[in-house]
C-alpha positions, -999 to 999 in steps of 0.1 A, spaced: 2 -1 -3 13 36 -11 10 70 1 32 97 7 18 109 40 46 98 65 49 118 103 73 143 103 107 140 120 92 166 155 65 145 158 72 110 162 47 78 174 59 67 206 74 31 203 70 2 225 98 0 250 129 -18 238 164 -11 242 170 -7 206 144 18 205 158 37 241 194 38 231 187 52 198 158 76 203 151 80 240 191 84 254 199 113 229 167 130 238 170 128 279 204 143 274 193 174 253 162 180 279 186 173 308 209 205 294 177 226 294 166 219 325 194 226 349 191 264 342 155 264 341 156 251 375 184 268 386 167 300 379 126 291 387 142 280 424 160 314 429 131 336 414 104 316 443 128 325 470 134 287 475 170 270 482 185 264 449 190 227 457 156 225 463 153 235 424 178 206 415 156 180 439 122 184 422 136 182 385 154 150 399 121 135 413 101 150 383 117 136 362 122 99 379 88 98 400 63 115 374 78 101 340 76 65 353 40 67 369 24 100 347 -3 91 323 21 112 298 46 93 281 60 121 271 58 150 291 83 158 311 80 175 347 99 197 369 93 232 387 77 255 366 70 294 363 38 289 367 39 283 401 70 310 409 43 336 426 27 309 447 59 296 463 76 330 465 45 337 487 42 303 510 82 311 511 75 347 523 51 339 549 58 302 566 95 295 557 107 269 534 106 237 554 71 241 558 66 252 526 86 217 515 55 201 540 28 221 517 42 204 487 40 169 504 6 175 512 -7 189 480 8 159 462 -14 139 487 -42 159 477 -33 153 439 -32 113 441 -68 116 457 -80 142 430 -69 114 404 -80 80 424 -108 96 424 -109 104 386 -122 141 391 -90 154 383 -98 158 349 -123 186 355 -99 210 358 -96 213 323 -134 226 323 -118 257 334 -122 285 310 -92 291 289 -95 330 294 -92 321 329 -64 296 327 -42 318 300 -51 349 317 -33 335 349 -3 324 331 2 358 316 -2 374 351 24 351 369 49 358 334 44 393 338 49 394 379 86 369 369 96 392 342 92 426 363 106 405 393 137 390 370 141 423 354 156 438 389 179 409 396 192 415 357 199 451 364 223 445 395 193 447 423 170 427 445 137 417 431 104 434 459 83 411 469 53 421 449 48 436 415 32 470 429 70 474 447 89 462 417 74 485 395 79 513 423 113 506 421 119 501 391 132 538 380 155 541 410 173 506 395 178 521 362 190 554 377 213 533 399 252 512 390 244 484 378 277 465 375 288 437 351 254 421 360 234 439 334 260 429 309 254 392 319 218 398 318 214 415 287 237 389 270 216 362 277 187 378 267 198 386 238 214 350 228 178 338 242 158 357 214 184 353 187 195 323 185 165 302 175 163 326 147 198 312 129 190 283 105 194 244 122 203 266 156 170 245 171 192 212 176 207 226 209 187 247 236 184 280 235 186 287 277 219 260 273 235 284 247 225 314 265 240 303 300 270 285 291 282 316 269 273 346 296 292 318 323 320 315 297 327 348 290 323 362 329 346 334 341 372 344 311 370 383 322 367 376 358 338 400 360 324 406 398 288 391 394 267 369 419 268 333 413 248 301 417 255 290 455 249 254 460 257 235 493 289 214 492 272 181 507 237 184 485 222 150 501 234 161 539 217 196 537 185 192 523 157 210 539 133 181 554 97 194 551 82 207 585 46 213 595 34 250 589 21 268 621 -5 287 614 -47 287 613 -59 253 594 -79 269 571 -49 290 558 -28 260 554 -54 239 535 -56 268 511 -20 271 507 -22 232 500 -50 235 479 -37 260 455 -7 245 451 -27 211 441 -49 229 418 -22 252 402 1 224 395 -28 201 385 -42 225 358 -8 233 345 3 193 343 -31 184 325 -31 214 302 5 208 296 -3 166 285 -29 178 264 -2 202 248 23 174 241 -8 150 228 -8 175 197 28 170 193 28 137 187 8 110 171 11 83 197 -9 70 225 -28 98 242 -25 110 281 -45 96 308 -50 123 321 -63 105 360 -31 88 358 -13 118 349 -26 137 380 -18 105 403 17 103 390 22 143 397 7 141 429 35 111 437 63 134 423 49 161 444 47 142 477 86 130 473 98 162 464 83 177 492 95 149 515 131 152 503 127 194 507 122 201 471 98 224 449 70 217 437 63 195 400 41 199 372 46 190 335 65 218 315 54 224 285 91 239 273 108 204 284 80 182 270 78 199 238 117 197 234 118 164 245 97 154 218 113 173 190 145 159 201 130 125 189 121 112 222 96 75 215 89 63 254 91 78 291 127 64 290 135 102 281 119 120 307 133 91 334 167 93 324 170 131 322 163 132 362 191 105 367 212 130 347 203 155 367 211 135 401 244 123 386 255 160 374 247 179 410 262 151 427 297 146 405 301 179 392 283 205 415 310 232 411 311 234 376 271 249 388 287 278 407 302 292 380 269 307 365 259 342 371 225 347 389 221 374 363 223 345 336 197 328 354 177 359 358 171 367 321 164 326 314 133 333 334 129 371 327 122 357 288 103 326 301 81 351 320 75 373 286 68 340 266 34 330 291 18 358 275 12 344 241 -3 367 212 -17 337 198 -39 328 231 -48 370 231 -58 366 193 -78 339 194 -94 347 231 -104 382 212 -116 364 182 -140 344 204 -147 376 229 -130 366 257 -103 390 260 -118 411 291 -116 378 311 -84 371 301 -69 409 307 -90 410 344 -79 374 356 -39 384 341 -43 418 360 -54 402 388 -30 376 395 -5 405 387 -20 431 413 -33 410 442 -22 377 439 -25 342 421 -54 330 446 -72 363 445 -67 367 404 -83 336 394 -114 341 417 -117 369 397 -112 358 370 -139 324 372 -164 348 387 -166 373 356 -161 341 332 -196 328 347 -213 363 349 -206 365 310 -224 330 306 -252 339 323 -253 372 304 -251 357 269 -274 326 284 -300 352 285 -295 374 256 -313 374 227 -321 400 203 -359 404 195 -367 428 169 -403 437 150 -399 455 115 -426 468 91 -428 467 58 -454 470 32 -479 461 57 -461 433 70 -447 431 102 -417 409 109 -403 398 143 -368 387 144 -359 369 174 -318 353 173 -296 341 201 -305 317 230 -340 326 243 -350 318 281 -371 333 309 -346 359 316 -352 372 283 -388 368 282 -399 404 296 -383 418 270 -395 393 239 -434 402 252 -427 444 254 -418 439 213 -444 420 207 -469 439 222 -454 467 195 -475 450 170 -509 464 160 -539 445 165 -545 423 133 -515 423 116 -497 402 96 -467 390 111 -436 367 104 -419 354 130 -380 344 117 -367 324 146 -328 322 144 -321 309 183 -296 279 194 -322 270 225 -356 284 237 -369 273 272 -407 265 281 -411 297 294 -402 314 261 -420 285 242 -449 296 260 -444 335 257 -448 333 220 -477 310 217 -497 327 246 -491 359 219 -494 338 189 -529 326 197 -538 362 212 -533 380 178 -551 352 157 -579 354 179 -582 392 173 -577 386 137 -543 388 126 -521 358 105 -485 346 118 -467 327 98 -446 310 121 -413 279 108 -423 251 130 -395 228 124 -370 255 135 -394 259 168 -393 222 177 -358 220 171 -352 250 196 -373 234 219 -353 201 216 -332 189 247 -303 180 221 -308 213 199 -274 219 213 -258 193 192 -283 188 166 -269 190 130 -287 204 98 -288 168 83 -299 148 109 -325 124 97 -362 126 102 -388 94 106 -414 104 87 -437 80 63 -417 68 31 -450 89 7 -439 122 22 -402 123 14 -405 149 -9 -425 171 12 -393 162 38 -368 180 11 -389 208 1 -394 215 40 -355 215 42 -349 237 12 -376 262 33 -356 256 67 -324 264 49 -338 294 30 -351 308 64 -313 308 81 -298 316 46 -290 354 59 -263 340 78 -243 327 56 -251 346 26 -223 373 31 -199 341 29 -212 324 2 -215 361 -20 -176 367 -16 -174 329 -27 -192 337 -56 -177 372 -63 -138 354 -60 -143 320 -72 -134 291 -57 -98 285 -41 -98 248 -22 -69 233 -3 -77 197 -9 -95 171 -39 -113 148 -14 -122 116 -34 -143 94 -19 -177 69 -22 -209 79 -33 -223 62 -5 -255 82 11 -237 74 51 -200 94 38 -204 131 48 -171 148 32 -179 181 48 -183 166 82 -156 142 84 -124 168 73 -147 197 94 -148 220 62 -172 247 52 -181 262 14 -150 270 -8 -126 247 10 -132 212 -6 -131 200 -41 -148 164 -44 -150 140 -60 -175 110 -55 -182 74 -71 -188 40 -61 -160 23 -42 -142 56 -45 -120 44 -71 -91 64 -91 -88 43 -127 -50 45 -136 -46 73 -164 -56 63 -199 -84 38 -184 -108 59 -204 -119 74 -171 -127 108 -185 -147 126 -157 -119 112 -125 -90 121 -149 -110 159 -159 -117 163 -120 -81 153 -111 -61 175 -137 -85 204 -127 -80 207 -91 -44 200 -93 -32 222 -122 -62 251 -125 -73 251 -86 -38 243 -75 -48 221 -42 -27 211 -15 -31 179 -6 -55 149 -21 -73 126 2 -85 91 -9 -113 82 18 -129 46 20 -151 35 43 -165 8 65 -196 -14 55 -187 -6 19 -214 -21 -8 -191 -18 -35 -162 -40 -15 -191 -64 -10 -201 -66 -44 -162 -71 -55 -161 -101 -31 -189 -117 -41 -188 -107 -76 -227 -104 -73 -230 -75 -99 -249 -81 -127 -231 -99 -155 -222 -69 -187 -239 -41 -161 -224 -7 -162 -216 -15 -123 -199 -49 -132 -177 -29 -156 -172 -2 -129 -163 -23 -104 -133 -43 -125 -110 -12 -113 -114 -28 -80 -96 -61 -86 -59 -49 -82 -75 -40 -45 -89 -74 -43 -54 -88 -55 -33 -70 -30 -56 -71 1 -59 -108 -6 -17 -110 3 -22 -88 31 -17 -97 69 -52 -91 90 -59 -56 98 -70 -46 134 -84 -15 145 -60 9 161 -91 20 186 -106 -13 194 -80 -42 183 -108 -58 166 -98 -73 132 -115 -61 105 -141 -81 80 -130 -90 47 -148 -61 32 -133 -37 51 -99 -52 52 -103 -47 12 -116 -14 13 -83 -4 31 -62 -18 4 -81 -2 -20 -72 32 -3 -37 26 -10 -41 13 -46 -59 42 -59 -29 68 -39 -7 47 -60 -30 49 -94 -32 90 -85 6 87 -90 -3 76 -127 -12 112 -134 19 134 -144 2 166 -131 3 150 -98 40 135 -100 52 167 -109 38 183 -80 45 159 -53 79 160 -67 78 200 -64 65 196 -25 32 218 -39 12 185 -32 6 155 -6 -16 125 -8 -33 111 21 -51 82 25 -81 79 51 -104 53 63 -140 59 75 -153 36 102 -189 49 99 -201 29 129 -177 44 153 -176 79 132 -137 79 134 -112 84 115 -83 62 106 -48 70 84 -40 44 57 -2 33 63 18 16 37 32 -10 63 19 -23 96 -3 -12 114 -15 0 81 -45 20 101 -38 43 132 -59 69 152 -68 99 129 -88 121 151 -60 146 166 -31 129 144 -43 139 109 -49 172 113 -14 178 134 13 156 112 -4 178 82 6 210 97 40 202 101 42 187 66 29 220 54 56 240 71 
């Protein structure tokens, strides 16, 4: 079977844990992550006010414990910038030993959340609140570390840091500012150099700054580690204070660490095409790591996207990479800790300053603005930066909930008159909170007037339904007329309206099929205003589809649904058996479509999509097409696929581990044969060789509503719910 759709080098699928795979992939990746983890761990510890050795302990425990027990095989854990503000506050209030005790208790709470399977509820937080929290933390870290870069000392809060900044800028900075600025410049410039991403920018920046500081013997504050690290660990103690305050501190560490770890795990899943994360198991692994880290006097541990993405990009295939990176850190600290004491603190501050600023991501801001969530983001970020993490997140959550309630209650009701006909347009979500406004608008319509009600709502509760029905009956009783789209009315009242699809089948008697089609057309025309501007633009600009989608004529296959594409995005060819007869087979219609799509429309990908329960495949296997019929002549093009399927081993569905039926196996084999047939067209070969065109094999399981990628090797089928989008984006880059 043949397909050019192969996984990009940056997002490999994890393999089974074999020594060969570990030595070839995970060992090199672990060394890369180890090199980037050292400066980040030291910098985060310094920014948190924790002993530097505590940051290294957390890195070791995060790698070994969370790596071994967690549910995300390629995620790398350790101290994270997202907890810097929280830890700094706890250190200032309770001291380091008590903070370690809080970390240990927070880990036990995380284990409880994972065991009770409610940990994934942390993902229900509004993205605007989560990203706002990280942005507020990032700004706080950046301003705090700017003082260290300038040779000063960070203050306890953002306001204090901002107030002291003018004086800091006017002070004599010494050599620290040179080291810090050099570190920042390298961090920003290094990724822009060709092929420089092989070596992590933080490692290059810290090593360069340290080397120059040592060569020129500049007078700067440097890393200070204990001579005997194991003997000088600060073991945890019980914090003193009101029980409610202590519980709040434990809960804060547990929740923030959980949310950051789970969000990171979800993000890492999008970087590779292997097994998805088990979020409950990941929470248990993170909890175990925090319990152990706190017991050893280490910092809180979370999944860290910077290290995790580096791990994936470096080629890691199993959790062995994360475990080994922790072991390298432990060995380096014990055997060569003196080398770390050469690092200037200003260099670590530079790394943390850039890391903090990168928590404020423009991509998140643009996305939230597009979804009208920017206000929640800004308020949360400002609250975290100015008031504290718990206060800021609470304010953000309250605002997010208030906006949801406002949107739930908001409906636009307008009444207008033209040529004696009144039109009432109801848009949005109409529930009992909006009934008063609805009734006021309806009462403005004159008695006896003809009225048309245009209902464009995604939900209508019983109170709103009764209000419209009562008005309608009263208006009719007074001599008026009311035209109401009853189908839209019933759909809005449906308890499943949020999941209702426009093509959802209806249970109707056979003789009414034509009437049902006409009803559907009328329903489309009633809501056509919503898409008319887009279609008008497409009519004026012409079609510019990104892909040619070749699939079966089977009525159960809906190409736009499978690819989540809209008008103008997909050029589609449908025939029995999704066949592409080789060039010269006198299949003029298919030939014309392929050549037009490639040469004229310039599509960037061609997808051949087979499917389960295919009637053409069953007919080809049973040879039951009427002799001499057009169907039999057409199905002769399936004969190479039948021969291919016979020589293949059994094919197993990657999600269910169930063996495919002979017809489904033929359908999969057929996809590969049709991809090979595509290359018999000169225009396809030329475009593919020039990198302008990608061929993709897809197989859709109708019963499971699941898409699978078709490969040219075992296992032949792989999951394609998220992997196809990620791999496609990477290959286009």
